[in-house]
N, C-alpha and C positions, 0 to 999 in steps of 0.2 A: 504494500500500500504506500504510494507516494504521498509525501506530506507537503502541504502548502505552508507549513510553519517554517520560519527561517532559523529557529532556535533548536533544531534537532540534530544531534550528532550520533552516528552509529559507531560503536566501540569495538565491534567484532567484524571479522572478514566475512565476505559472502559465503554462503553455505548454510548448513543446518546446525543450529545450536540447541541442545536440550537443556531445559530449565524447569522450574516449578511454578505453576500458575498460582495467583492469589486473588482471583476475581470473586472468590467465595472462601469459606473456611477450610476446604478440604485439601488443598495443595496437590492437585493432579499434575502428573508429569506431562509436559508438552514439548513439541518440537517446533522451533521457530526458524523458518526458512528466510534467509536474508539474500536479497538480490539487488545489486546496485546501491547498497547501503540502506535499503528500506525493507520492511517486512512484506514478503510476497505471500506468505500463508502461514497459518498455525494449524497444527494437527496434534492429536493425542500421541503420547509416547507409549507404544505397546509393550515396551520392556520395563516400564515403571511398575514396581511390585504392587503399589497401592491402587492406582487408577487403571492400569492395564489397557491404556489406549483411549479411555473415555475422555472426552472434552465436551463441555456444554456450550451453549450459545454465548454465555458471558465470556468464557475463555477465548472463543473465536473472535469476539469483538474487542479484544485487548488493544489492537492497534488504534481502533477508533477512540477508545478511551484516552490512550496516551497522546494522540495527536488532535484531540478535539479542540476546535478553535476557541471555545469558551474556557478552556483550562487555563489556570493562572500559574505561571512558572517564575514569578519574581516576587519577593516580599512586598507587602503593601501595608501602608499606614493609613488609618482612617483620620481624616481631618474635617474641619468645618466645611471645606469645599469638596469633600468626597474622598475617594481612595487615591492615595499617592504612592507610586512605585518608589521603592528604596532598595538599597543594597543590603546584603546579609550582615555586614559590619554594623550598619545602623540598626538593623533588626535586633541583633544580639545586644547592642547597647541599650535599646529600649527594654528588652527583656530583663537584663541585669539591673537596670535602674528600678523598674517596677517590682521585680521579685525581691530585691534588697529592701526597698521601702516597705513592702507588705510585711516582710519578716521582722524588720526593726519596729514597726508600729503595732503589729498585732500578734506576732509570733509565727512560727513556721506552719502551724495548723491552719492558718488563714489562707494558705494556698491549696487549691484543689486541682487535680489532674484527672481528666476524663479521657479514656482511650476506647477506640472502636476495634472491630475485629481485625482489620489489616495489621494492627499492632499486636492485639491480644493473641492472635493466632498466626502472627508472622514467624513465630518460633519462640521457644522458651527463653532463649538468650536475648532476643530483641526486647521483650517486655521486661526481662530482668534488669537490663541496663537502664531502661527508663525508670524502673523502681529504685535502682541504685541512686539515681539522681534525687528522687524524692526522699530516700532515706537520708542522704547526706544533707540535703536542704533542711530536713527535719520533719517534713509533713507525712503523716500516715494516711492522708486523704487522697488516695488514688481510687478512682471509680471506673467501672466498665459496664458493659451490657450484661455481665454475669450477675448483676443485681436483679435481673429479670429473666435470665436465660442460662440454662445448662448447669450452673453451679449447684442448683437445687438437687439435681440427680447425682452429681458427684458426692455431695454431702450424704444423701440418702444411701448410696451404696457403701460409702466408707463407714457410716454408722452401723450398717448391717453386716458387711463383708470384711471390713477393715481396710480395704483398698478399693480403688475404682477399677472394676473389671468391665470388659467389653464383650459383645457377642461375637462368637466365631462362626459367622454366617456361612462362610465357604464350606465348612465341614459339617453343617447341622442337618439333621434329618427332619427337623420341624422348626420353622422360623415364624415367630409371632411378631408382626409389624404393628406396633401399638402407638397410635397418635402420631404417625410418621408418614409423610408423603414424599419418599425419596426421589421419585421421578421428577418432582418439582424443586426439591431442595438439596438432594445429595445423590447425584447420578451414580457415583461409584458404589454406594450402598445399594441402589436399585439394581445395578449390574450384578452385584454379588448375590442378591436375592434371586434374580432370574437364573443365574448360573446354578444356584442350589436347587431351584425347581427343575432345571434340565437334568440334574443328577438324581431326581426323584424325591426331593424334600416336599413335605406338606407345608402349605402356606396358610397361616391364620392372620386375619387383619381385624383390629379393633379401631374404629374410627367413625365419627358421626357422618362423615362424607364418604361417598363412593369414589375413592381415588383410583387412579390406574392400577395401583397395587391391589386394591380391594376387588377390582374386576377379575384379577388373576387368582384370587384366593379360593382355597377349598371351602373356607368358612369365613364369613364376614359378620362381625358383631357390631351393629350400628348403635353405639352407645350415646345416651343423652349427655351433652357436655357437662362436666363437673361431677360425674358419678363413677369415675374409673376405680376408685378405691373400693366401692361397694361391689363392682364387678369382679375385681381381683379376689376379694374375700369370698364371694360366692364360688369362684373357681377353686379356691383353697378348700372350702368346705366340702365340695364334691370330692376332691382328692383325698381328704382326710376320712370322710364317712365311707367312701368306697375303697379305702386302703390302697390308693393309687400312688401315694407318695413314696419316696425312697427311705424306707424305715431305717435301714442300716446307716445311711449317710446322716439322717436326721439325729439318730441316737448318738452317733459318734461325734458329730461336728457342729451341732446347733445347740443353742441355749434358748429356753422359753417356748418350746413346742407346745407344752400343755396350756400355757396362757394363750398362745395363738389359736389353738383348737377351740378354746372356750369362746373367744371373740368370733371366730369364723362360724361357729354354730349358730350365732345370731343372724347369719346371712343365708337363710334358706333360698332355694331357687325361686320360690314364689316371691319372697321379699325382695330379692335382688332384681327380679324381672320388673317388679312394680317401681323400683327406684330408677333403674337404668333404661327401661324401655326395650331391653333385649329379651326375646323369648326364652323361657326357662330351658327349653330343650337345647337351644344353641349354647347357652352357658355351660350346661353339662357336657355337651359334645366337645366344646373347646377344651374344657378341663381334662377330659379323657384322652383327647388327642395329644395335648401337650405333655401330660404325665406319662402317657404310654409310649412316646417316641423313644427310640434308642438314644437320641440326643436332641436337645431343644434349646433355643435361645430367643431372647426378646430384643428386637431392634426398636428401641424407644425413641420417640421424636425428640428433637433438640430442646423444645420448650413447651410442647403441647400439654404435657402432664404437670408442668411446673407451675403455671400461672393460675393457681387455684388456692382456695383457703386451706386445702390439705395437699399442696403440691409436694412437699417433702415426703408425706406419707404415701403418695402415689409412687414415688421412686423407691421407697422402702418396699412397697408391694411387689414391684418388679424384681428386686433382689431376692425377696422371700420366695416368690414363685420359682426362681432359678434354684434356690437353696433346697426347698423341700422336695424337689424332683431330682436332686443330686446332680444338677447341671452346673457345677462350679468346679473350676480347674480341670475341666475335661474337654476333649475334642468335641466341637459342635455346641458347647455350652457357653458359659461365661469364662473368659480367660484373661490373664494379664501377660504383658511382655516385658522383657528386660529393656531398660531405657539407656540412652546415651548418658554417660556420667559427665557432668559439667562442673567446672570450678565454681566455688561460691561467688556469686555476683552481687547479690543484695547485701545491704549492711543495715539490717533492721535495728541494731543496737543504737544507731544514731537518730532514730525516729523519736519524736516527742509525743508520747501518749499513744492511744489506740485509735484506729479509724472510726469515723462517724458511724454510730450504730452498734459498735462492738459490745456495749453494755446491754442493749436491748435484744440483740440477736447474736449471742456469743458463738453459736455454731456456724453462723455465716462467716464469722471471723476466723474461727479455729476449731478443729476437731482433734482432740487427743494429741496436742502438740504440733499438728500440721496446720500452719498458719497460711491463710489465703491472701493476706495482705491487701485487703480492699475495704473501703467503706460501703455502706448500703446506699446506693444512689437514690432510692426513693425518699430519703430524708434530706437530700441536698438542697432542693429548691426552698423548702421551708426554713432550713438553717441559714441560707443566704439572706432570705427576706426578713428573718427575725433575729439573727445573731444568737440563736439559742441552739445548742449550749455554748457556742462561742462564735465569734465572727469569722466568716469566710469572705475575703475581699478580692481575691485574685484567682484566676483559673486559666489553665491551658487545656484546650480540647484537641486531641490528636486522632484523626481518622474516625471521627464520630459526628453525627448530626442529631444530637439529643432533642432538639426542639421538635423534630418530626418523629423520631424513633422511640423516645421515652414516653411512657404514659404521663399525663399531666404536663404535656409539652408546653402549653401556653403559659402555665404558671412558671415553668422553668425559664421560658423566654423573658418573662418579667424579671426573674431573678438575675439572669445574665445581664440584662440592661442596667441593673443596679450595682454591678460590680465596679470596683475601682479600676480593674484591669482584666481584660480578656484577650487571650491570643488563641487563634484557631489555625491548626495545621491541616491542610486538605488539598484536594485537587481543584475543586470548584468553589464558587461563592454560594455555599449552601445557606438555608434559612438561619442556621446557627452561626455561620461565619459572618453574616451581615450584622450581627450584634457585636462583633469583635472590634478591639482597638488596633489589633495587629493580625494580618493574615500571613501565614508562612507556607510557602509552596512545597508540597510533598511529592516525592518521587513515586511513580507507579512501580509495580513489582518488576517490570522490565528494565528498571533503572536503578536497581539496588542489589547489593550482595547481602545474603541472609542465610542463616542456618535453619534448615527445616528438620527439627528434631522431635516432632510431636506425633508421628504416625503411631508409635507404640502406645501413646496416651489415649488417642481418640479411636484407634482401630486395632484390630489384632494383626498388625503388620509391623514387625520389627525392622525398621528401615531408617536411614538417616540420609539427608540430601541437602541441597543448597539451591539458592536462587543465584543466577548469574546476571551481572550487570551488562546489558546489551546496548543501552542507549543513555545519553544525557540529553535532557530536554530543558532548555533554559537554565535557570538557577535552582531548579527543584533538587531537594536533597532527601535522602532516606531518613526515616525516623531514627535509626540507630546513629547515623552521622550527626543528626541534630542534637540528640540528648548528650552524646559524648562531647560535642563542641560546646554546648551550653554549660556543661559541667566545668569545662576548662575556663570559660569566660566568667563563670561565677567564682572562680578561685579554688576550684576543687581539683586542680591538676594532678595532685599526688594520688587521687582516687580514680582519675581518668587518664592514665599515663600512655595510652596507646596512640600511635601515630596514624592509624587507619582502622577502619571497620574490620578489615581482614585480620589485623593484628589483635584486635579485641576478641574476635571470634576464635582465633587460635588459642588465646588465653582461656576462653570458656571451654574449649575442647580438650585441654591438656590432660585431664584424668582419663579420657577415653582412648588416648594414644593416637587420635586422629588430628588432622589439620585441614584447614580450608584448601590448602594446596593439594593435598591428597584427594579430597573430594572433587576438586576442579579438574584433576587429571583423569578422572573416571569419565567414560563417554556419557553416562546419564547424569553426572554430577551427584551421584548418590549410590548407596549400596545397602544390602541387608546388614543389619547390626543386631546381634543378640538373638534371642529365641522367644517363641511362645512358651509360656510356663505352664506345663501340665503337671498336676499333682504337686504344685509348688507349696501349698499350705501344709500338706503332709510332710514334705521334706523339711519344712521350717518348723515343724512341731505345732502347727496351728495357724490361726488367722490373726491379723494385726489389730485385734480388738482387745479391750481390757481383759476379757474372759478367755481370749485365745480361741474362741468359737464364733461361729456365725450367730449374731444376736437377733433372733426373731423377736425377742422381748428386749427393749433397749432401756437399760438402767439409766443411761445418760439422759435420755428424753424424760424419763420418769422424774429424775432429780430436778429437772428444769420445769416441771409442771405440765409436761405434754404427754399425750397418749404414748405409752411404751410399746403398744401393739397398734398398728393402724386401725382406724375406725372411719367409716364414712361420716362426713359432716357436710350438710348442705351449705353451699356458698351463701353468705348473707346477701349477695347480689342476685341470688336466685329466688329469694323469698318473694312471693306474690303480694303486691301492695294494691289495695283497692281504694278508689276515691269515695266521695260522700254518697254517690249513687250506687255504690256496690260494684261498679265496673273495674276491671283490672287495668291499672294505669300503664303498666309495662308488661304486656302479656307474652312477649316472645323472648326466646333465649338467644343471646348474642355471643358469638365466639369470634375472636379476631386473630389476625396474623397469618391468614392463608397465603401460601407462597405461589409464585409463578416462576418458571425456570429462567426467564430472561432477566429478572430483576433480583436484587439482593437488598432487602430493607429499603432504604430511600435512594439507592444507587441506580444508575444506568438508564433512567427514563429519558435522558436527553441524548442517548445514543441511538441514532436512527435505525441502525441495523437491528437493534433490539426492540425499539419502540413499535416498529411495524408489526410485531407479533402480538401487540395488545397495548393500546394507548389509553385505555380508560380503566379506572378502578371499578370492579364489578361486585355487587352484593348478591351473593348466592342464596336462593331460598326456594322452597317448594311452590309449585304453581298454585296450589290451593291457598297457601299463606298469602301469596301475592294477590290472588283474585279477591280475597276478603277485604283487601285494602284498595281495590280498584287499580292494581298495577299490572302491566303487561311486560313482555320480554323487551328489554332495551329501554324501558321507561326510566326517567329519573325517579329515584326513590330517596326519601329522607329518613334516615335512621336516627332515633333520638333516645338518649338515656337521661337520667336526672342531671347529668353534667353538661349536656349540650347536644348538638345535632351535626350530622354530616350528610352530604348528598353524593350518591353514586348512581351507577346504572344497574338496573335489575337484570340478573341472569337466572332464569327459571330452570330448575333441575328436578326432574321427577323423582330421582333417587335421594334427594335431600330429605332429612328428617323434617316433617311438618313442624311449624312453630319455631324453627331454628333459622337464624340469619348469620351467615358467615361472611366476614369482611376481610379484605387484605389490608396491609399497612404500608406505610412508607411514601404515601402520595402527598406532595406539598399542598395541593389545593383541595384535598379530601382526606385529611389526616384523621385516621381512626382514633388517634390518641387525643383528639379534641373531645371524645365522648367516653374516655377512660380516665381513671384517676391514679395518682401515685400513692394513694393511701394504702396502708398495710393490709394485705390479705392473709398471707400465711404467717402466723405468729412465731414460727420457728425461724424462718429465713428472711422475713420482711418483704417477700414477693407480693406484687399486686395481683389482683384478679382480672385477667384479660381474656380468659377462655370460657367463662361461665357467668355472664351478666344478664340483666334484664333490659329489654328495649321495646320500643314500639316503632311502627313504620307508617308512612303516609306517602301518597304520590307527591313527588317533588315538582319544583317549578320547571 
């Protein structure tokens, strides 16, 4: 693709270079063909152990992102006369002046840093160097999307299993896809499920929507949003009553089975069917198939089970189902992999105090000494606006657009406007960036060197790789370059002694015996590293819990005043409220965050190659639900909650559950977060309720 931009420089010779995509979290291997110093084409790398040649439309559109005419590639300062281009030296001077002033006047906790997925999942080392800066500055207040996404299931599995284990889909005889639409959100996972099916695996799907995966399933349980814990307990009850569970494994390796059995007994098939809307016979059949398979694993959605009042208990249920069927540390079940050893990068001993929310949500901050090092983002806007429990007066936002992607975004918008200083590092002038005093141009993944060491954490693929820097566009810099240089400019040179990003990453890799040069010398820029751990807990003499057993009953949760065994609790946002006439004010169930393959959260809608696949946000609902409100296919539809309203186009789907409205997120002009709130839903993690709310609809203008 030839560029009309004058500020593009190709850094590699013509030919095919293999690197790692970062258009979404998964890090697929790709081949970039360079001809005449420009990208001629992008294709999937079939030899990459994780993605096996898969590349999605977002990856194929990478050149359009990198070369987009609206992309900003020089630092900008906001003035009374508008945005003014400046050099990096001036930008660093502004940063140093404001960060020093904030620390001197209010203390280090008054600086907040918010990071998005390109940083959070750019590699463990990338985010660790950013947090190293925060540690040395003294602020514990680093925030990320994990306040509403994914961390919940990590905590749930650690509390139950002692570690975060992942599904071994490739080798499983039964795959249960739960609240997960990988065809739209994780193509490599979808490819693995399809391959398992070709090898004879049974596919179960639990989802309110009929997804492409549900259409392939042997059994689809169409559950009412917000009732997954009841469904899981109903399945457990069938397994226990019919003696389908792995008795030997349970007796040897679990703690609290008796307590679990007592709770599960409260969830008869009839009770669960009435709660979930799933027929009793389907619940029983799913339980029998999963428990009776030679191996079974659950591919849980990234956040679909998290954003509920019992989000953490949903994830505990997933781990418990794996445990009582004996599908832990076994081929085709839940497994862990050995990880790439890294040098210590963070310096938490230099932090002042604990992150925002650590007192209210201690497990979100730390589980048994495993510190996650982040504040709870849902408390941030109120803290900025009220200075309670202390003032936060400055903020750096990197690779994130929280005004659109965080619930309660409009309140956060007001909070950002009230800050003494806000810097945003991004590719484009997002709604969040428009509130900044300083815009910092970020490099795309094609313009940075990075260590990709997360495959064994997110997937059952022990692999380590790298991103190769192929281009330089304008003055854009990588996040890693930026934080190391900012550390030097702040006077932290002895803690940031590396002359280059490659040198810093070599330091990180020292314990592994690898170097970036070694990885770069490999054709794929990566290689298998370590093994999938089978029978690992037995070899270690137990699980990494206080009891050394899988904790079906959690004493840790009990001590904090929470249910030690999962129980279904109706979302407070699901409770039916009637008006003075007895009519239901918000009669429908709202679930938000539906994905489409071409977009990621609020990204890519200005990329024509992707936008032509779908230019409008679509509200999905059953035809009968639409007809009752006088709404037809493609009509404008206004969706309202007590917090506000948003207008989208109606998409009528016969297979959608009646009385359920499913909305996408990430649209600037139709932000679903205008009708969701940042108030606390899950009392354990502080997560908001985004998947099981009440709403009403009417024909839009």
